[in-house]
KEDRENVEX-987917 format. One record per residue (C-alpha): residue in three letters; x, y, z. Coordinates in steps of 0.001 Angstrom, whole numbers. Layout:
KEDRENVEX-987917
- ALA | X | Y | Z .
...
//
This chain:
KEDRENVEX-987917
- MET | 37309 | -186948 | -5058 .
- ILE | 37841 | -187102 | -1313 .
- ILE | 41051 | -188366 | -11 .
- ILE | 41623 | -189260 | 3683 .
- THR | 44992 | -190051 | 5051 .
- ALA | 45837 | -190925 | 8687 .
- THR | 48538 | -192359 | 10854 .
- LEU | 47318 | -194643 | 13644 .
- SER | 49784 | -195122 | 16556 .
- PHE | 50032 | -198175 | 18733 .
- GLU | 52011 | -198961 | 21811 .
- THR | 53911 | -201909 | 20274 .
- GLN | 54600 | -203400 | 16888 .
- ALA | 52599 | -206491 | 18011 .
- ASP | 49557 | -204267 | 18787 .
- ARG | 49991 | -202645 | 15374 .
- ASP | 50228 | -206064 | 13629 .
- ARG | 47223 | -207347 | 15480 .
- ALA | 45191 | -204297 | 14329 .
- VAL | 46210 | -204792 | 10677 .
- ALA | 45184 | -208481 | 10750 .
- LEU | 41911 | -207814 | 12602 .
- THR | 40830 | -205128 | 10185 .
- ALA | 41771 | -206776 | 6829 .
- SER | 38212 | -208255 | 6331 .
- ILE | 36642 | -204918 | 7353 .
- GLN | 38761 | -203164 | 4749 .
- LYS | 37666 | -205656 | 2133 .
- ALA | 34035 | -205255 | 3172 .
- THR | 34297 | -201515 | 2871 .
- ARG | 35757 | -201711 | -530 .
- ASP | 33284 | -204329 | -1816 .
- ASP | 30064 | -203058 | -119 .
- GLU | 30182 | -199307 | 47 .
- PRO | 29323 | -197413 | -3136 .
- GLY | 31737 | -194578 | -3740 .
- CYS | 34649 | -196289 | -2071 .
- LEU | 37568 | -196482 | -4520 .
- ALA | 40387 | -197352 | -1992 .
- TYR | 40389 | -198245 | 1634 .
- CYS | 43752 | -199366 | 3056 .
- PHE | 45088 | -199619 | 6605 .
- ALA | 48608 | -200866 | 6115 .
- ALA | 51633 | -201414 | 8382 .
- ASP | 54194 | -198601 | 8035 .
- PRO | 57426 | -200201 | 6850 .
- VAL | 59523 | -197628 | 8705 .
- GLU | 57659 | -196955 | 11925 .
- PRO | 56921 | -200282 | 13556 .
- THR | 54037 | -198931 | 15742 .
- HIS | 52198 | -197086 | 13019 .
- ILE | 49430 | -197931 | 10482 .
- GLN | 49196 | -195649 | 7442 .
- VAL | 45594 | -195138 | 6217 .
- TYR | 44607 | -194207 | 2659 .
- GLU | 41001 | -193760 | 1604 .
- LEU | 39632 | -192577 | -1678 .
- TRP | 35942 | -191733 | -2087 .
- THR | 34068 | -190473 | -5161 .
- ASP | 32243 | -187694 | -3330 .
- ALA | 31287 | -186225 | 38 .
- ASN | 27829 | -187798 | 42 .
- GLU | 29258 | -191309 | -276 .
- LEU | 31807 | -190591 | 2439 .
- ALA | 29017 | -189325 | 4673 .
- LYS | 27118 | -192630 | 4158 .
- HIS | 30320 | -194496 | 5146 .
- PHE | 30172 | -193070 | 8730 .
- GLU | 26632 | -194574 | 9049 .
- HIS | 27452 | -197913 | 7514 .
- PRO | 28116 | -201019 | 9672 .
- THR | 31634 | -201473 | 8346 .
- TYR | 32656 | -198119 | 9816 .
- ALA | 31281 | -199203 | 13263 .
- ASN | 33049 | -202478 | 12872 .
- MET | 36366 | -200728 | 12176 .
- VAL | 36054 | -198434 | 15092 .
- GLU | 35326 | -201368 | 17396 .
- ALA | 38201 | -203464 | 15983 .
- LEU | 40728 | -200642 | 16492 .
- THR | 39584 | -199746 | 19962 .
- THR | 39402 | -203415 | 21167 .
- CYS | 42630 | -204773 | 19630 .
- GLY | 44852 | -203339 | 22318 .
- GLY | 47516 | -200683 | 22376 .
- PHE | 45810 | -198044 | 20332 .
- LEU | 47176 | -194663 | 21264 .
- LYS | 45956 | -192044 | 18762 .
- SER | 45010 | -191104 | 15237 .
- GLU | 46269 | -188166 | 13226 .
- ASN | 44191 | -187673 | 10184 .
- ARG | 43475 | -185296 | 7275 .
- LEU | 40771 | -184951 | 4640 .
- TYR | 41453 | -183456 | 1137 .
- ALA | 39101 | -182557 | -1684 .
- ALA | 40931 | -183268 | -4997 .
- ASP | 40372 | -183585 | -8715 .
- ASP | 41813 | -186384 | -10848 .
- ARG | 44628 | -184983 | -12891 .
- GLY | 45519 | -188262 | -14683 .
- PRO | 48684 | -190253 | -14395 .
- VAL | 51750 | -189011 | -12597 .
- TYR | 54071 | -189895 | -15537 .
- ASP | 53923 | -189886 | -19301 .
- GLU | 56583 | -190647 | -21943 .
- GLY | 58498 | -187505 | -20817 .
- GLY | 58597 | -188385 | -17181 .
- PHE | 56836 | -186508 | -14300 .
- ARG | 53924 | -184485 | -15577 .
- PHE | 54620 | -181007 | -14246 .
- ASP | 51672 | -179742 | -16346 .
- ALA | 49316 | -181676 | -14117 .
- VAL | 50157 | -179466 | -11158 .
- ALA | 51231 | -176293 | -12912 .
- ASP | 48085 | -174323 | -11884 .
- VAL | 48161 | -175558 | -8164 .
//
């Protein structure tokens, strides 16, 4: 699994809200049209009014690499750079394995992270 997280910063909350609205259909297209995309969400941060929090989940590196060549990626870049007020992106990429649910009948599953 490949996880991408990011914080996108905008000049104003109105700029941020415009970016969220403009990218909703692109997010859906990425989820629907790109093999290997398990999650793709650019959402308004409820605490920081000028930030979008990004969460992406991909099955593997090959599918993620294809994403950067896909028209939806180009559409997202264009939308974010033309919506106004975009300042910067701070992003990270993680390789991970699925350790199952966070909780079981006993609560938090410490065993799922014991060897980390």
